[in-house]
N, C-alpha and C positions, 0 to 999 in steps of 0.2 A: 773861698770858692774852689771847687775842683775844676781844673782846666786840663786841656791836653796840648801836647806839643810833640814835634818830631825830633829825632836825633839831629837831623840837618839844621833845624831851627836852633837847637841848643848849641851846636858847633859854631853856627854863624853869629851867635850872640843875640838872636832875636828873643830868646828866653834865657834868663839867668837866675842863679841863686841870689839871695839877698834878703834884707830885712822885709819881713812880711811875705816871703816867697820860699817854697820848698820844692825842689826838683827831684822827682822819683822816677827812676828808670824801671819800667815794668815789662821787661823782656825775658824770655827763657834763657837766651844766650847773650852774654855781654857783647855789645857792638864794638868791634876792634878799634875803630877810628875815634871812639869817644874817650876823652881824658876823664879820669875819675874825679878830678877837681871840679868838673862842670856840674856834678850832681851832688845832692845831699844823701840820697839813699838809692839802693838797688834792691828791689823786691821782686824776685823771680816768681814768687807764689801768686802774683797778680797777672801772670802770663798764661797763655794756653798750654795745655799739656803737650808733651813732645809729639804724640801721635797726630794730634790735630795740627800742630805747627808744621810737621813734616808733610802731611797731606796737602795743606794749603800751599806750602812752598813748591812742592812738586807740580801741583796744578797751575800755579802762577808761571812757572818755567814753561810748562807745556802749552798753556793758553796765551801767555803773553799779556794777560789782563788781570790786574790786581783784584778788582771788585768782582769780576766773573769767577775767579778762583775762590774768593771768599764765599760766594753763593754756592758754588759747586762742592766745596768742602763741607757744606752744611754747617757753617760756623755758628750761626744763631742757635741751632739745635744742639750742637756739640760742646760749646764753650761752657766750662764749669770751673768753679773754684774749690779748692780743698778747704777744710776747716781753717787751716792757717791763713790761706788767702782771704777768706771771709773776715777773719779777725784783723788782718792788715788793712783791708778795705774799710772796715768799721773805724779803725784807728785813724786812718787818713781822712775819712769822712768827718770825724770829730775835729781833727786839726783844721779842716777846711772852713770851719766856722770862725777861725781866728786868722788864718793865713790863706794865701793863694797856693794851692797844691797842684803842681803840674805833673800829669801822668805822661811819661815819655816812652815812645816806641819808634821803631824804624819806619813804619808805614808812613807814606806821604800824607800831607795835609789834605783833607777832603776825601780821602779814601776810606773805605770800610775798614774798621780796625777794632781790636779788642779794647783799646782805650775807651772807645765810645760805649762799649758794652759795660765797662766798669763805671762810667758816668751814670748810665741807666740804673745799674744795681745800687750804686751809692745813693742816688736820689730816691729810688723806690723803697729800699730796705732800711736806710738809715736817715732819711730826710736831709741828706747833704745838699748844700747849695752847689749846683753843678751846671756848667755851661751846657747849652743845648748841643747834642750831636749834629754833625754836618749831614749825616745820612739817616735814613729811616731803617728801623729794625723791628718790624711788627711782630715777628715770631718771638724774638728775644724779649721785647717789652711785655708781651703777654706772659711769658714764662716768669719774668721778674715780678709781675703783679700777683701772679697766682701762687707762687712758692715762697715759703718762709726762707730766710737766709741760709739755714743749715740744710734745707731739703735739697738744694741744688748741688751741694758739695759732692765731689767724686768719691 
């Protein structure tokens, strides 16, 4: 099953590598405090493009509110994967039928995050078993249902 976790959970040992589990960091930039030994893979192509990430981070600093910054950055409308990112998501979706695959990002648990958008895409496009996102993403869910996997690619 595809699952999600935070960098903090990974560092604290709440999520770990092991038999039947694969830990994949899906961030544009490597989190400095994270030891490489804690993850199995680092797949930056599953993260937002740099312009979206920079816009979101600037709004989060300005507003002091993670989820409001996510909405104001128009994340649901702007998040896209490259062809390589789509191939990686398909590979991990296939793997999730045999193992628990944890998609890891810096965003806190329960916050709006691209991890959850990846869960939606994996379920809609590749029929992956995926945990339910904590937040609702009506705009993105509609996009995922209406577009073919390679039509959303940047």
